C-alpha positions in Angstrom: 63.7 9.3 114.4 62.6 10.5 110.9 58.9 11.4 110.6 56.8 9.4 108.2 55.8 11.2 105.1 52.2 11.7 103.9 51.7 13.1 100.4 48.9 15.3 99.2 48.0 17.2 96.0 48.3 20.9 95.9 50.4 23.2 98.2 50.4 24.4 101.8 47.0 25.6 102.7 45.0 23.3 100.4 42.2 21.3 102.0 44.2 18.1 101.5 47.0 19.7 103.5 44.6 20.7 106.2 43.3 17.1 106.4 46.9 15.8 106.8 47.5 18.3 109.6 44.3 17.4 111.4 44.4 13.6 111.2 48.2 12.9 111.0 49.9 15.8 112.8 52.8 13.5 113.6 53.6 13.0 109.9 55.5 15.2 107.6 53.1 16.5 104.9 54.6 16.7 101.4 53.0 18.5 98.5 52.8 17.3 94.8 51.3 19.2 91.9 49.0 16.5 90.5 47.2 13.4 91.8 49.2 11.4 89.3 52.4 12.5 91.0 51.0 11.6 94.4 50.1 8.1 93.3 53.5 7.7 91.6 55.2 8.7 94.9 53.3 6.1 96.8 53.9 3.4 94.1 57.7 4.1 94.1 57.8 4.2 97.9 59.0 7.8 98.0 56.3 8.3 100.7 54.5 6.0 103.0 51.0 7.4 102.7 48.9 9.8 100.7 45.8 11.8 101.6 43.3 11.6 98.7 39.9 13.4 98.4 37.5 10.7 97.1 34.1 12.6 97.1 32.3 15.6 98.4 28.8 15.4 99.9 27.7 18.3 97.6 29.8 18.2 94.4 30.3 14.4 94.1 33.3 12.3 93.4 36.7 13.7 92.4 36.8 12.5 88.8 40.3 11.2 88.2 40.7 9.2 91.5 38.9 6.0 90.4 41.1 5.7 87.3 44.2 6.1 89.4 43.0 3.6 92.0 42.5 1.1 89.1 45.9 1.8 87.6 48.1 1.6 90.7 48.8 -1.2 93.1 48.0 0.7 96.3 45.6 0.0 99.2 43.1 2.2 100.9 44.0 2.0 104.6 41.7 4.6 106.2 38.9 7.1 105.6 38.3 10.5 107.1 35.3 12.8 107.0 36.5 16.4 106.8 34.2 19.4 106.9 35.1 22.0 104.2 34.6 25.7 104.8 35.2 27.9 101.8 36.1 31.6 102.1 36.0 34.3 99.5 39.3 36.1 99.8 41.0 39.1 98.2 44.0 41.5 98.6 44.0 43.9 101.6 41.3 46.5 101.2 39.2 44.7 98.7 35.5 44.6 99.3 32.9 42.2 97.9 31.6 44.8 95.4 35.2 45.1 94.0 35.4 41.4 93.0 34.5 40.6 89.4 36.6 37.4 88.8 37.0 34.5 91.2 39.5 31.6 90.9 39.5 28.2 92.6 39.6 24.5 92.1 36.6 23.1 90.1 35.3 21.1 93.2 35.4 24.3 95.3 33.6 26.3 92.6 31.0 23.5 92.3 30.4 23.6 96.1 29.9 27.3 96.0 28.1 27.7 92.6 24.8 29.2 93.9 26.5 31.8 96.0 28.9 32.6 93.2 26.0 33.0 90.8 24.3 35.4 93.1 27.4 37.6 93.0 27.4 37.8 89.2 31.1 37.2 88.9 33.2 35.4 86.3 34.7 32.2 87.6 38.0 30.6 86.6 39.1 27.1 87.3 42.5 26.6 89.0 44.5 23.5 89.8 44.1 24.0 93.6 42.4 26.3 96.1 45.6 27.3 97.8 47.3 28.0 94.5 44.4 30.2 93.5 45.1 32.2 96.6 48.7 32.6 95.6 47.7 33.8 92.2 45.4 36.5 93.7 48.1 37.6 96.1 50.6 38.0 93.3 48.1 39.8 91.0 47.6 42.6 93.7 44.3 43.3 91.9 41.2 44.2 93.9 38.9 42.8 91.2 40.3 39.3 91.7 39.2 36.9 94.4 39.9 33.3 95.4 37.8 30.5 97.1 40.1 28.9 99.6 40.7 28.0 103.3 41.4 30.6 105.9 44.8 29.1 106.4 45.6 29.6 102.7 44.4 33.2 103.0 46.6 33.9 105.9 49.7 32.3 104.2 49.3 34.7 101.3 48.5 37.8 103.4 45.0 38.0 102.0 41.8 39.1 103.7 38.6 37.1 104.1 35.8 39.0 102.4 33.0 36.5 103.0 33.1 33.4 105.1 31.2 30.1 104.4 30.8 30.5 100.7 29.8 26.8 100.3 26.1 26.4 99.3 25.6 23.6 101.8 26.9 25.5 104.8 26.2 22.9 107.6 27.1 19.6 105.9 29.8 20.3 103.2 31.9 17.2 103.9 34.7 15.7 101.8 35.6 12.1 102.4 39.4 11.6 102.2 41.0 8.2 101.9 44.5 7.4 102.9 46.4 5.1 100.5 49.6 3.1 101.1 51.7 0.6 99.2 51.0 -1.9 101.9 47.6 -2.9 103.2 46.9 -2.7 107.0 45.3 -5.4 109.1 41.8 -4.6 110.4 39.7 -6.5 112.9 35.9 -6.1 112.5 35.6 -7.1 116.2 37.4 -3.9 117.1 35.4 -1.4 115.0 33.1 -1.3 111.9 35.0 -1.9 108.7 34.5 -0.8 105.1 35.5 -2.9 102.1 36.1 -1.1 98.8 36.4 -2.6 95.3 36.3 -1.8 91.6 34.7 -4.3 89.3 33.6 -4.7 85.6 30.6 -6.9 84.9 30.3 -9.6 82.4 28.5 -9.0 79.1 25.4 -11.1 79.9 21.8 -10.0 80.5 21.1 -8.9 84.0 24.7 -9.2 85.0 24.7 -6.1 87.3 21.6 -7.3 89.0 23.0 -10.7 89.5 26.4 -9.4 90.6 24.8 -7.4 93.3 22.3 -10.0 94.4 24.6 -11.6 96.8 24.7 -8.5 99.0 21.0 -8.5 99.4 20.6 -12.3 100.0 23.5 -12.1 102.6 22.3 -8.9 104.3 25.4 -7.0 103.5 24.9 -3.2 103.3 26.1 -1.3 100.3 27.6 2.0 101.3 28.2 3.3 97.8 27.8 2.1 94.3 28.9 4.3 91.4 29.6 3.7 87.7 32.2 5.5 85.8 33.8 5.4 82.3 37.6 4.9 82.3 39.5 7.4 80.3 39.6 6.4 76.6 37.1 3.5 77.0 33.8 5.0 76.3 31.9 1.7 75.8 32.9 0.0 79.0 31.6 1.0 82.4 33.3 0.1 85.6 31.9 0.2 89.1 33.2 1.4 92.4 31.5 -0.2 95.4 32.0 0.1 99.1 30.2 -2.1 101.6 30.0 -2.5 105.4 31.9 -5.5 106.6 35.1 -7.5 106.3 35.9 -10.2 103.7 36.7 -12.7 106.5 33.1 -12.5 107.7 31.1 -15.3 106.2 28.2 -13.2 104.8 30.6 -10.7 103.2 32.7 -13.5 101.8 29.6 -15.2 100.2 28.5 -11.8 98.7 32.0 -11.2 97.2 32.0 -14.7 95.8 28.8 -14.0 93.9 30.1 -10.6 92.7 33.2 -12.3 91.4 31.2 -14.9 89.5 29.2 -12.3 87.5 32.2 -9.9 86.9 35.0 -9.9 84.4 37.3 -8.7 87.0 37.3 -7.5 90.6 40.0 -5.4 92.3 40.1 -5.2 96.1 41.0 -1.5 96.9 41.2 -1.9 100.6 39.6 -2.9 103.9 39.7 -0.2 106.5 38.0 1.1 109.6 34.9 3.3 109.0 35.2 6.9 110.1 32.9 7.3 113.2 31.1 10.2 111.4 29.8 7.7 108.8 27.2 6.5 111.4 26.1 9.8 112.9 
């Protein structure tokens, strides 16, 4: 029987790859260079699933994901909380005093910014943490280092110079979502569920307050509410919201009805089981 395929952005050794291996070891993990290509692969049914980093507890949301969730007709079917451990790596024999330039993905650099600042090094953004490790290995230059996983370091025959480079050493968590072309059935009686949506409010006074009022009056907990500006539309804010509960539950249904009344449009992104770590 052919293994199901789960896509991710980057290359082998990237944190998205590690998340695939941890949560879906039975699937075949397939790498794509960009998030756009990952969403395209799901949309064209080249792959069944994709592992997508949504936000980090320290560095915030991954900027382009909300736009892609709006653009593509895909569903969020799961979430996973994944601890991120960043390592400063270099070629064999390199010491920390040798490093003057460090390469990594912008999210990884943001998560390590205080520690990097203390080293007094020059930082360079790279498309992916694992690819930055590849670059350092090919450079064969002791002055160059990368921020990446230990797995990526081992794959590229590099040495870990300093472990746990992240500023928030004990709680640096990235929330990954799994997307699919097809939605999955969930039952709130089995386990707590999360409902995620994108919406744009109507241009009337107090519309955001009114749109969200239904969640308060119906005792529905908002997990996350975030505004963002879609690419190329600087005067129109959209909102990402995730709430506890399932649309089939009466109180959730009433809250969503009120949200819809005061919004120009609402897009249901998915209904999925909450990661148990969310309630720790």
